[in-house]
C-alpha positions as CSV (number, residue, x, y, z in Angstrom):
1,M,-18.6,-38.2,16.8
2,R,-21.8,-38.2,18.9
3,S,-23.5,-35.0,19.9
4,K,-23.5,-34.2,23.6
5,N,-27.2,-34.2,23.4
6,G,-27.5,-37.4,21.4
7,T,-30.7,-37.5,19.4
8,K,-32.6,-34.7,21.0
9,R,-34.6,-32.6,18.7
10,T,-32.5,-30.1,16.7
11,V,-34.5,-27.1,17.8
12,R,-34.0,-28.0,21.5
13,R,-30.3,-28.6,21.0
14,L,-29.7,-25.3,19.3
15,A,-32.0,-23.2,21.4
16,P,-29.4,-22.2,24.1
17,L,-27.0,-21.0,21.3
18,L,-29.5,-19.0,19.3
19,L,-31.4,-15.8,20.0
20,V,-34.3,-14.6,18.1
21,A,-33.1,-11.5,16.2
22,A,-36.0,-9.3,17.5
23,A,-34.8,-9.9,21.0
24,V,-31.4,-8.5,20.4
25,G,-32.5,-5.7,18.1
26,C,-30.6,-6.8,15.1
27,R,-30.9,-4.3,12.2
28,G,-29.9,-7.1,9.7
29,S,-32.9,-9.1,10.8
30,E,-35.2,-6.2,9.9
31,T,-33.8,-6.0,6.4
32,V,-34.0,-9.8,5.9
33,D,-37.5,-9.8,7.3
34,A,-38.7,-7.0,5.1
35,Y,-37.4,-8.8,2.0
36,L,-39.2,-12.0,3.0
37,S,-42.4,-10.1,4.0
38,D,-42.5,-8.5,0.5
39,L,-42.2,-11.9,-1.1
40,D,-44.9,-13.3,1.1
41,S,-47.2,-10.4,0.4
42,R,-46.8,-11.1,-3.3
43,H,-47.3,-14.9,-2.9
44,A,-43.8,-15.3,-4.4
45,I,-42.5,-17.7,-1.7
46,T,-43.8,-21.1,-0.5
47,A,-41.0,-22.5,1.6
48,S,-39.4,-22.9,5.0
49,V,-36.6,-20.4,5.6
50,L,-33.8,-20.2,8.1
51,V,-31.3,-17.3,8.2
52,A,-28.7,-17.1,11.0
53,R,-25.7,-14.9,11.8
54,D,-23.3,-15.0,14.7
55,G,-25.4,-17.6,16.5
56,A,-28.6,-15.5,16.2
57,L,-31.6,-16.7,14.2
58,L,-32.7,-13.8,12.0
59,V,-35.5,-15.9,10.5
60,N,-36.8,-19.3,11.2
61,R,-40.3,-19.8,9.8
62,G,-42.5,-21.2,7.1
63,Y,-44.3,-19.5,4.2
64,G,-47.2,-20.9,2.3
65,L,-48.6,-24.4,2.5
66,A,-46.9,-27.7,3.0
67,D,-50.1,-29.4,1.6
68,E,-52.7,-27.5,-0.3
69,D,-55.5,-30.1,0.1
70,L,-55.1,-30.3,3.9
71,R,-54.3,-26.5,4.2
72,L,-51.2,-27.4,6.3
73,P,-48.7,-24.5,6.7
74,N,-45.0,-24.9,6.2
75,T,-43.0,-24.6,9.4
76,P,-39.4,-24.8,10.5
77,R,-40.0,-28.5,11.2
78,T,-41.5,-29.4,7.9
79,R,-39.6,-32.1,6.0
80,F,-38.7,-31.5,2.3
81,R,-37.0,-33.5,-0.3
82,I,-33.6,-31.7,-0.7
83,G,-32.5,-33.1,-4.1
84,S,-28.9,-32.5,-4.9
85,I,-28.1,-31.1,-1.4
86,T,-27.8,-34.8,-0.8
87,K,-24.4,-34.7,-2.4
88,Q,-23.0,-32.9,0.6
89,F,-23.8,-36.0,2.7
90,T,-22.5,-38.4,0.1
91,A,-19.2,-36.5,0.0
92,A,-19.0,-36.5,3.8
93,A,-19.6,-40.3,3.8
94,I,-16.7,-40.8,1.5
95,L,-14.5,-38.6,3.7
96,L,-15.5,-40.5,6.8
97,L,-14.4,-43.7,5.1
98,K,-11.1,-41.9,4.2
99,E,-10.5,-40.9,7.8
100,R,-11.0,-44.5,8.8
101,G,-8.4,-45.7,6.4
102,R,-10.7,-47.4,3.9
103,L,-9.9,-45.3,0.9
104,S,-8.0,-42.4,-0.6
105,V,-9.8,-39.8,-2.8
106,Q,-6.9,-40.3,-5.3
107,D,-7.8,-44.0,-5.7
108,P,-8.9,-45.1,-9.2
109,V,-12.6,-46.0,-9.2
110,C,-11.7,-49.3,-10.8
111,S,-9.9,-50.3,-7.6
112,Y,-13.3,-50.9,-6.1
113,F,-15.4,-52.1,-9.0
114,S,-14.9,-55.3,-10.9
115,P,-15.6,-55.6,-13.7
116,C,-14.9,-52.0,-14.3
117,P,-15.6,-50.2,-17.6
118,Q,-12.4,-49.6,-19.5
119,A,-13.4,-46.0,-20.1
120,W,-13.2,-45.4,-16.3
121,S,-9.6,-46.6,-16.0
122,Q,-8.3,-43.0,-15.4
123,V,-11.3,-41.9,-13.2
124,T,-10.5,-41.3,-9.5
125,L,-12.8,-40.8,-6.6
126,E,-11.9,-37.2,-6.5
127,H,-13.0,-36.8,-10.1
128,L,-16.4,-38.2,-9.0
129,L,-16.6,-35.8,-6.0
130,T,-15.8,-32.8,-8.2
131,H,-17.8,-33.6,-11.3
132,T,-14.7,-33.9,-13.4
133,S,-14.9,-37.6,-14.3
134,G,-16.4,-37.1,-17.7
135,I,-19.1,-39.8,-16.9
136,P,-22.3,-38.6,-18.5
137,S,-25.1,-37.8,-16.2
138,Y,-27.8,-40.4,-16.5
139,T,-30.6,-37.9,-15.5
140,A,-29.9,-36.2,-18.9
141,F,-30.7,-39.3,-20.9
142,S,-34.0,-39.1,-22.8
143,E,-35.5,-42.2,-21.1
144,F,-35.0,-40.9,-17.6
145,S,-38.3,-39.1,-17.3
146,A,-40.2,-42.3,-18.3
147,L,-38.5,-44.2,-15.5
148,L,-39.1,-41.8,-12.6
149,G,-41.7,-44.0,-10.9
150,T,-39.8,-47.2,-11.5
151,P,-37.9,-48.7,-8.5
152,V,-34.3,-49.7,-9.5
153,S,-31.4,-51.4,-7.8
154,V,-28.1,-49.6,-7.5
155,D,-26.4,-52.1,-9.9
156,D,-29.1,-51.6,-12.5
157,L,-28.9,-47.8,-12.1
158,I,-25.1,-47.9,-12.7
159,A,-25.7,-50.1,-15.7
160,R,-27.6,-47.3,-17.4
161,F,-24.4,-45.3,-17.8
162,S,-21.4,-47.6,-17.3
163,S,-21.1,-48.5,-21.0
164,M,-21.3,-44.9,-22.2
165,P,-18.2,-43.2,-23.4
166,L,-16.7,-40.4,-21.3
167,L,-17.5,-36.8,-22.3
168,F,-13.9,-35.8,-21.9
169,T,-10.6,-36.8,-20.3
170,P,-11.0,-37.1,-16.6
171,G,-9.9,-34.0,-14.8
172,S,-9.8,-31.8,-17.9
173,R,-13.2,-30.2,-17.5
174,W,-16.2,-29.8,-15.2
175,S,-19.6,-31.2,-16.1
176,Y,-22.3,-31.9,-13.5
177,S,-22.8,-35.6,-13.2
178,N,-25.4,-37.3,-11.0
179,S,-23.9,-40.5,-12.3
180,G,-20.7,-39.9,-10.4
181,Y,-22.5,-39.6,-7.1
182,I,-24.4,-42.8,-7.7
183,V,-21.1,-44.5,-8.0
184,L,-19.9,-42.9,-4.8
185,G,-23.0,-44.1,-3.0
186,A,-22.4,-47.6,-4.2
187,L,-18.8,-47.4,-2.9
188,V,-20.0,-46.3,0.5
189,E,-22.1,-49.5,0.6
190,R,-19.3,-51.8,-0.6
191,L,-16.7,-50.5,1.9
192,S,-19.0,-50.1,4.9
193,G,-21.2,-53.2,4.5
194,R,-24.2,-51.0,5.2
195,T,-26.8,-49.6,2.9
196,Y,-26.2,-45.9,2.0
197,A,-29.3,-44.9,4.0
198,D,-28.2,-46.9,7.1
199,F,-24.6,-45.5,6.9
200,L,-25.8,-41.9,6.9
201,Q,-28.3,-42.6,9.6
202,E,-25.7,-44.2,11.9
203,N,-22.7,-42.0,11.1
204,V,-24.3,-38.6,10.4
205,F,-27.9,-38.0,11.3
206,T,-28.0,-39.8,14.6
207,P,-24.7,-38.5,15.9
208,L,-25.6,-34.9,14.9
209,G,-29.1,-35.1,16.4
210,M,-30.7,-34.6,12.9
211,A,-33.9,-36.4,13.8
212,D,-35.9,-34.9,10.9
213,S,-33.5,-36.1,8.2
214,G,-33.0,-39.3,6.3
215,Y,-33.4,-41.3,3.1
216,D,-36.9,-40.5,1.7
217,S,-39.7,-42.9,1.1
218,D,-41.5,-42.9,-2.3
219,D,-44.8,-41.7,-0.7
220,P,-44.0,-39.5,2.4
221,A,-47.2,-38.3,4.1
222,P,-48.1,-35.0,5.6
223,P,-48.1,-33.5,8.1
224,L,-44.4,-34.2,8.8
225,H,-43.5,-34.1,5.1
226,A,-44.4,-31.4,2.6
227,T,-46.2,-32.3,-0.6
228,G,-44.4,-31.2,-3.7
229,Y,-46.0,-29.1,-6.4
230,L,-44.8,-28.2,-9.9
231,R,-47.1,-25.2,-9.8
232,P,-50.0,-24.3,-7.5
233,G,-52.5,-27.2,-7.5
234,V,-50.3,-29.5,-9.7
235,K,-48.4,-32.4,-8.2
236,P,-45.7,-34.2,-10.0
237,V,-45.9,-37.9,-11.0
238,R,-44.9,-40.5,-8.4
239,F,-41.2,-40.5,-8.0
240,S,-39.1,-43.6,-6.9
241,M,-36.3,-42.3,-4.7
242,S,-34.1,-45.2,-5.8
243,E,-33.9,-43.4,-9.2
244,V,-31.8,-40.7,-7.6
245,Y,-30.2,-42.6,-4.6
246,A,-27.0,-41.0,-3.4
247,A,-27.3,-38.1,-5.8
248,G,-30.6,-36.7,-4.5
249,A,-32.8,-39.0,-2.3
250,L,-32.6,-37.4,1.1
251,Y,-35.1,-35.3,3.0
252,S,-34.4,-32.7,5.7
253,T,-35.6,-29.6,7.4
254,V,-34.2,-26.1,7.6
255,E,-33.2,-26.6,11.3
256,D,-31.5,-29.9,10.6
257,L,-29.5,-28.5,7.7
258,Y,-28.4,-25.6,9.9
259,A,-27.3,-28.1,12.5
260,W,-25.4,-29.9,9.7
261,D,-23.7,-26.7,8.6
262,L,-22.6,-25.8,12.1
263,A,-21.3,-29.4,12.8
264,L,-19.2,-29.3,9.6
265,L,-17.6,-26.0,10.4
266,A,-16.9,-27.1,13.9
267,N,-15.2,-30.3,12.6
268,R,-17.6,-32.4,14.5
269,L,-17.9,-34.8,11.6
270,V,-14.8,-34.5,9.4
271,N,-11.4,-33.1,10.3
272,A,-10.2,-29.6,9.3
273,D,-8.2,-30.9,6.3
274,D,-11.2,-32.7,4.9
275,L,-13.5,-29.8,5.5
276,A,-11.1,-27.6,3.6
277,A,-11.1,-30.1,0.7
278,M,-14.9,-30.1,0.7
279,T,-15.2,-26.3,0.6
280,T,-12.2,-25.4,-1.6
281,P,-12.8,-25.2,-5.4
282,H,-10.9,-27.9,-7.2
283,I,-12.0,-26.7,-10.6
284,S,-14.0,-23.7,-12.1
285,C,-17.4,-24.4,-13.5
286,P,-19.4,-22.5,-16.1
287,S,-21.7,-19.9,-14.6
288,G,-24.8,-21.6,-16.1
289,G,-23.9,-24.8,-14.4
290,C,-22.9,-23.2,-11.1
291,A,-25.9,-20.9,-10.9
292,L,-23.6,-18.0,-9.6
293,G,-20.9,-16.3,-11.6
294,D,-17.7,-17.2,-13.4
295,D,-15.7,-17.0,-10.1
296,T,-17.5,-20.2,-8.9
297,G,-15.8,-23.5,-8.5
298,Y,-16.7,-26.9,-7.1
299,G,-15.3,-28.7,-4.0
300,Y,-16.6,-32.0,-2.7
301,G,-20.4,-31.8,-2.8
302,W,-20.4,-28.0,-2.5
303,F,-20.1,-25.0,-4.9
304,V,-17.7,-22.3,-3.8
305,A,-18.3,-18.7,-5.1
306,A,-16.2,-15.6,-4.7
307,E,-18.9,-13.0,-3.9
308,P,-18.7,-9.3,-2.9
309,A,-19.4,-10.3,0.8
310,G,-16.8,-13.1,0.8
311,T,-16.6,-16.8,0.0
312,Y,-20.1,-18.3,-0.3
313,V,-20.3,-22.1,0.0
314,Y,-23.6,-23.5,-1.2
315,H,-25.5,-26.1,-3.1
316,W,-28.9,-26.0,-4.7
317,G,-31.3,-28.9,-5.1
318,H,-34.1,-29.8,-7.5
319,I,-36.3,-32.8,-7.5
320,D,-39.8,-32.9,-8.9
321,G,-42.0,-30.6,-6.8
322,F,-39.1,-29.3,-4.7
323,V,-36.4,-26.6,-5.1
324,T,-33.9,-26.1,-2.3
325,S,-30.7,-24.3,-1.3
326,N,-28.2,-24.5,1.6
327,G,-25.3,-22.1,1.9
328,F,-23.1,-20.1,4.2
329,Y,-20.5,-17.4,4.5
330,A,-18.1,-19.1,7.0
331,A,-16.1,-16.0,7.8
332,Q,-19.2,-14.0,8.6
333,K,-20.9,-16.9,10.4
334,T,-23.9,-16.4,8.1
335,F,-26.1,-19.3,7.1
336,V,-29.1,-19.5,4.8
337,V,-31.4,-22.5,4.2
338,V,-34.4,-22.3,1.8
339,L,-36.5,-25.4,1.2
340,S,-39.5,-25.0,-1.1
341,N,-42.2,-27.5,-2.1
342,L,-43.4,-25.3,-5.0
343,E,-41.2,-25.1,-8.1
344,T,-42.4,-21.6,-9.1
345,T,-40.6,-20.4,-5.9
346,D,-37.1,-19.2,-7.0
347,A,-35.4,-20.8,-4.0
348,F,-31.9,-20.2,-5.2
349,A,-32.4,-16.5,-6.1
350,I,-34.1,-16.0,-2.7
351,S,-31.4,-17.7,-0.8
352,T,-28.6,-15.8,-2.6
353,R,-30.3,-12.5,-1.8
354,L,-30.9,-13.5,1.8
355,A,-27.2,-14.4,2.1
356,E,-26.2,-11.0,0.8
357,L,-28.5,-9.1,3.2
358,A,-27.5,-11.2,6.2
359,A,-23.8,-11.0,5.5
360,R,-23.6,-7.2,5.5
């Protein structure tokens, strides 16, 4: 579905709907702002942050530097690598194909891949979407760090884990697997006849007016794109985005991710049933893997947590030099996006606290 405003900049498209909190005298904004001001005063945050509630922007600003050498500040329009937040988009791509009659999430993976590993015979697309396939995550293999800068084809990436035995019977447990989302990306390409990057551009980013989102290049340049840092003054080694592909290769901004969240909840991309499938926990996951507590489960590309303020739907992301989080309380119409280009920024803890403050 195409946005009424086509590909106009996200900030312009949202402007009529959003009020700066100071203009409406929102007490919640003062609390959120005080928290962020304290972090900023202690140099504990380098990021772009957007917090919204009931259509009002409580915070939409950058903190710290997007590039230390050039002394460029982070802004709401700064592009960041979003890491595993990518999985939200991969899951949506699968559901778009489902709605077009190209697949069912209950289909066996082997219906689409030939030859298919015998170990995958019981694995369904839903198992991949929910991290319950048992396919080991290739990013946990010892050789992965040595390959970070090496471009790789999708087939060769899958070959790294396709011969490995499953960790458990599909559907019996939860274990985070980047491998599963690589397979889902490959399936998007096979069924659509488009590259993963082109499919998302044509079916998600352009229709939703997300002009500052896409599949990242290996060497994105400032000022549009933030430079990643492991710690102040220390950049990571060169990273080939083909190494993470449909599991983590996208970039975006806080404004674009807010537009994405709003579009999902308004059923402008997937229908209500598929949105419910995305944001309903299909299985519980251990608190260490979910980042929040034991009452957290996993939908399709989203974690779903039972929090004191209500149901919090979110995902974190981590890719060398960047830590990110995108989440919302749908019932309270509260949204929090934190994108950081400095790994010493605790983006997930910050976003969780902001969500608690804003949802009060």
